[in-house]
N, C-alpha and C positions, 0 to 999 in steps of 0.2 A: 504494499499499501503505501503511495507516494506520500513524502510529508507534508503536510499543509503549510503554506505560506500565508501571512498576513501583510497587509499594507501598513505603512508606517501611521497613518491616520487611524486606523484600526487600534493598532498597539497603545498610542498615544490615548486614544478615548477609552480604553479599556483601563488603563492605568487611573486615568482622571476619575472614572466612576467608582474604582476601588477606592480612592483616597477621597472622595468628596460625598458618597452616597450615604456612608453609615451602613451599608450592608454589608455582611462578612464576604470577603474574596471567594470564598467558596461558591456562595448564592450567586454574587455577579458572573463568575465563570460558568456557572449552570446556564445562567440565561443568555449568554453569549455562545454557548457551545463549545469552549475551550475549557483546558485543565487550570486548576489555581496555580499550580506550578507555572505555567506559562505565565500569568498576571506578575507572580511574585517576580520571575527572572525579567520579564519588560520593566517592571518599576526600579528593580536593580541597574539594569542597563542604563535606564531614563536619568536615574541619579547619577551615575557614574560619567555618562557622556552628555547629558544636556541636549542642545541642539543638533551633535552630531548623532546621536543613539539612532539605531534601526536604520542604517544608510542604504541597506538592500544590495540584491547582489550585483546591479550594476552601478551603484553610487558607492564612492569610498570615501574614508575620511582624508585629509589631506596627508597624514603619515603614510596610509596606505598606498595613495598615489604615488608619494616619493618612494616607497619602497619598490613599487612595480617597475617605475621607471629607472631607478638605479639596477636593478635586477637586469632588465632588457637592455641595458647599456653595459653590464657586466657581461652578458653573452656575446654582445657585439664583439666587444674587446678580445675574449676569449677566442672566438672565432678568428679575428684577425691575426692575433698572436700564432696561431696555429698553422694560419696560411703561412705567415712568414718563416715557421720552423720548417715547412716543408720546402719552401723556394730556398733556404740556406742547404737544407740535406742536398736537395736535386742538383744545386748547383745554379739556380737560374740567379741571373744577375739582376739587382734590384736597379728603379728607374734612376738615372742620373738626375739631380737637380741642379740648378745653376747655382746653389749654395756649397754642393760637394764638388763642385769643379772648381771652385773660388772665383767665381765671377760676380761676386757681391762685396 
């Protein structure tokens, strides 16, 4: 059975209801058709991350975006390094630049 996903708005509204309605969390959860553990987890995440809580699969926090960008950059750098290693082993001459020829 696939895992259910809920929108950011649904999660925020569930937490708001749990905090302001005066009803037990278990009762709110039953009314919404979710587990009370979900509300507890969402409340914890909202308290810890505020506006950045519940970014969704396509949306990432600034730190997650930076990490993803750096991982991509590292992979490209490793590929470039591996290509240069192969070129040295095979003996392919590297392109000459004006700086290496002393023309600058």
